[in-house]
C-alpha positions as a Markdown table, in Angstrom:
| # | Residue | x | y | z |
|---|---|---|---|---|
| 1 | Met | 21.9 | 52.2 | 13.7 |
| 2 | Arg | 19.8 | 50.2 | 16.2 |
| 3 | Thr | 16.1 | 49.8 | 15.7 |
| 4 | Thr | 13.9 | 49.1 | 18.5 |
| 5 | Leu | 10.5 | 47.6 | 18.3 |
| 6 | Lys | 7.6 | 49.0 | 20.3 |
| 7 | Lys | 5.7 | 46.6 | 22.6 |
| 8 | Asn | 2.7 | 46.3 | 20.2 |
| 9 | Gln | 5.0 | 45.5 | 17.2 |
| 10 | Arg | 6.7 | 42.7 | 19.1 |
| 11 | Gly | 3.3 | 41.2 | 19.9 |
| 12 | Ala | 2.2 | 41.5 | 16.3 |
| 13 | Ala | 5.3 | 39.5 | 15.2 |
| 14 | Leu | 4.5 | 36.8 | 17.7 |
| 15 | Ile | 0.9 | 36.5 | 16.4 |
| 16 | Glu | 2.1 | 36.4 | 12.8 |
| 17 | Thr | 4.6 | 33.6 | 13.7 |
| 18 | Ala | 1.9 | 31.7 | 15.6 |
| 19 | Ile | -0.4 | 31.8 | 12.5 |
| 20 | Thr | 2.2 | 30.9 | 9.9 |
| 21 | Ile | 4.1 | 28.1 | 11.6 |
| 22 | Pro | 1.1 | 25.7 | 11.6 |
| 23 | Ile | 0.4 | 26.5 | 8.0 |
| 24 | Ile | 4.0 | 25.8 | 7.0 |
| 25 | Leu | 4.0 | 22.6 | 9.0 |
| 26 | Leu | 0.7 | 21.4 | 7.4 |
| 27 | Ile | 2.1 | 22.1 | 3.9 |
| 28 | Ser | 5.4 | 20.3 | 4.7 |
| 29 | Val | 3.5 | 17.3 | 6.1 |
| 30 | Gly | 1.2 | 17.3 | 3.1 |
| 31 | Ile | 4.2 | 17.2 | 0.7 |
| 32 | Phe | 5.6 | 14.2 | 2.7 |
| 33 | Glu | 2.3 | 12.4 | 2.8 |
| 34 | Phe | 1.5 | 12.8 | -1.0 |
| 35 | Gly | 5.1 | 11.7 | -1.7 |
| 36 | Arg | 4.4 | 8.5 | 0.3 |
| 37 | Ala | 1.2 | 8.0 | -1.6 |
| 38 | Tyr | 2.9 | 8.3 | -4.9 |
| 39 | Gln | 5.6 | 5.9 | -3.8 |
| 40 | Thr | 2.9 | 3.4 | -2.7 |
| 41 | Trp | 1.2 | 3.7 | -6.0 |
| 42 | Gln | 4.4 | 3.1 | -7.8 |
| 43 | Val | 5.0 | -0.1 | -5.8 |
| 44 | Leu | 1.5 | -1.3 | -6.6 |
| 45 | Thr | 2.0 | -0.6 | -10.3 |
| 46 | Asn | 5.2 | -2.6 | -10.5 |
| 47 | Ala | 3.8 | -5.4 | -8.3 |
| 48 | Ala | 0.9 | -5.7 | -10.8 |
| 49 | Arg | 3.3 | -5.9 | -13.7 |
| 50 | Glu | 5.4 | -8.5 | -12.0 |
| 51 | Gly | 2.2 | -10.5 | -11.3 |
| 52 | Ala | 1.1 | -10.2 | -14.9 |
| 53 | Arg | 4.5 | -11.5 | -16.1 |
| 54 | Val | 4.0 | -14.5 | -14.0 |
| 55 | Ala | 0.3 | -14.9 | -14.9 |
| 56 | Ile | 1.1 | -15.2 | -18.6 |
| 57 | Leu | 3.1 | -18.4 | -18.0 |
| 58 | Thr | 0.9 | -21.5 | -18.4 |
| 59 | Glu | 2.7 | -23.6 | -15.8 |
| 60 | Lys | 2.2 | -21.0 | -13.0 |
| 61 | Thr | -0.9 | -21.0 | -10.8 |
| 62 | Asp | -2.9 | -18.1 | -9.3 |
| 63 | Gly | -1.2 | -18.9 | -6.0 |
| 64 | Asp | 2.2 | -18.3 | -7.6 |
| 65 | Val | 1.0 | -15.0 | -9.0 |
| 66 | Gln | -0.4 | -13.8 | -5.6 |
| 67 | Ser | 2.9 | -14.9 | -3.9 |
| 68 | Ile | 5.0 | -12.9 | -6.3 |
| 69 | Val | 2.7 | -9.8 | -6.0 |
| 70 | Lys | 2.7 | -9.9 | -2.2 |
| 71 | Ser | 6.5 | -10.5 | -2.1 |
| 72 | Tyr | 7.0 | -7.5 | -4.4 |
| 73 | Met | 4.8 | -5.3 | -2.2 |
| 74 | Thr | 6.5 | -6.4 | 1.0 |
| 75 | Asn | 10.0 | -5.7 | -0.6 |
| 76 | Gly | 8.7 | -2.3 | -1.7 |
| 77 | Gly | 8.0 | -1.3 | 1.9 |
| 78 | Leu | 4.2 | -1.9 | 2.0 |
| 79 | Val | 3.6 | -3.3 | 5.5 |
| 80 | Lys | -0.1 | -4.2 | 4.8 |
| 81 | Ala | 0.6 | -6.5 | 1.8 |
| 82 | Gly | -1.8 | -9.0 | 3.3 |
| 83 | Ala | -4.6 | -6.4 | 3.2 |
| 84 | Ala | -4.3 | -6.1 | -0.6 |
| 85 | Val | -7.0 | -7.7 | -2.8 |
| 86 | Ile | -5.5 | -9.3 | -5.8 |
| 87 | Asn | -7.7 | -10.3 | -8.7 |
| 88 | Ile | -6.3 | -12.5 | -11.5 |
| 89 | Asp | -8.1 | -13.0 | -14.9 |
| 90 | Arg | -6.2 | -15.1 | -17.4 |
| 91 | Asn | -8.8 | -15.0 | -20.2 |
| 92 | Val | -9.2 | -11.4 | -21.2 |
| 93 | Pro | -9.8 | -11.1 | -25.0 |
| 94 | Leu | -7.1 | -9.2 | -26.7 |
| 95 | Gly | -7.7 | -9.3 | -30.5 |
| 96 | Val | -7.1 | -12.9 | -31.7 |
| 97 | Asn | -5.2 | -13.7 | -28.5 |
| 98 | Thr | -6.0 | -13.7 | -24.8 |
| 99 | Ala | -4.3 | -11.8 | -22.1 |
| 100 | Ser | -3.9 | -12.0 | -18.3 |
| 101 | Arg | -5.0 | -9.1 | -16.1 |
| 102 | Val | -3.8 | -8.6 | -12.6 |
| 103 | Thr | -5.7 | -6.0 | -10.5 |
| 104 | Ile | -4.4 | -5.0 | -7.0 |
| 105 | Ser | -6.5 | -2.9 | -4.6 |
| 106 | Tyr | -4.7 | -1.6 | -1.5 |
| 107 | Pro | -5.9 | 0.5 | 1.4 |
| 108 | Phe | -3.8 | 3.5 | 1.9 |
| 109 | Asn | -3.8 | 5.7 | 5.1 |
| 110 | Phe | -2.4 | 9.1 | 5.4 |
| 111 | Met | -0.3 | 9.0 | 8.6 |
| 112 | Val | -0.7 | 12.6 | 9.7 |
| 113 | Leu | -3.4 | 14.1 | 7.5 |
| 114 | Asn | -6.2 | 11.6 | 8.4 |
| 115 | Pro | -6.0 | 12.3 | 12.2 |
| 116 | Val | -5.9 | 16.1 | 11.5 |
| 117 | Ile | -9.0 | 15.8 | 9.3 |
| 118 | Lys | -10.7 | 13.7 | 11.9 |
| 119 | Met | -10.0 | 16.4 | 14.5 |
| 120 | Val | -11.4 | 19.1 | 12.3 |
| 121 | Thr | -14.5 | 17.2 | 11.0 |
| 122 | Pro | -15.1 | 14.2 | 13.4 |
| 123 | Ala | -18.5 | 13.3 | 11.8 |
| 124 | Ser | -17.1 | 13.2 | 8.2 |
| 125 | Asn | -15.9 | 10.2 | 6.3 |
| 126 | Thr | -13.0 | 12.2 | 4.7 |
| 127 | Gly | -10.4 | 10.7 | 7.1 |
| 128 | Ala | -11.1 | 7.1 | 6.0 |
| 129 | Pro | -8.5 | 5.2 | 4.2 |
| 130 | Leu | -8.5 | 5.5 | 0.4 |
| 131 | Thr | -8.3 | 2.5 | -1.9 |
| 132 | Met | -5.5 | 2.6 | -4.4 |
| 133 | Gln | -5.8 | 0.4 | -7.4 |
| 134 | Ser | -3.4 | -0.7 | -10.1 |
| 135 | Val | -4.0 | -2.9 | -13.1 |
| 136 | Ala | -1.6 | -4.7 | -15.5 |
| 137 | Leu | -2.5 | -6.5 | -18.7 |
| 138 | Met | -0.1 | -8.7 | -20.7 |
| 139 | Arg | -0.7 | -11.0 | -23.7 |
| 140 | Asn | -0.6 | -14.7 | -22.8 |
| 141 | Glu | 2.0 | -17.1 | -24.2 |
| 142 | Ser | 0.7 | -19.1 | -27.1 |
């Protein structure tokens, strides 16, 4: 049995498609973007840990720690590793001992969502980069 659509039904299907495709694309891009953000946060967390592992060694300098952290970030695919702010504190009280804390702040941009938000609300600050931060704390060697 063959069904035929009337002209007004074909137009309704076209309008429904025109409305749903952008929504589906926005959801798909959002999933991709937040996956990228999570991957970036994981790289920052691991870079901070690697930096803390080096910072607890007494013979290593702060320059060595920053070099290790930036190297890890670059190897992890973060192209703006130079834009990261790395703070190193080697005298954090931890019970009877001291610890080293490495804090990394990194500007993260959503590749597609930021421009879309700027198009929708041009006067808003919501499309600005967000700063991701990761902290690692390890006990110093005695």
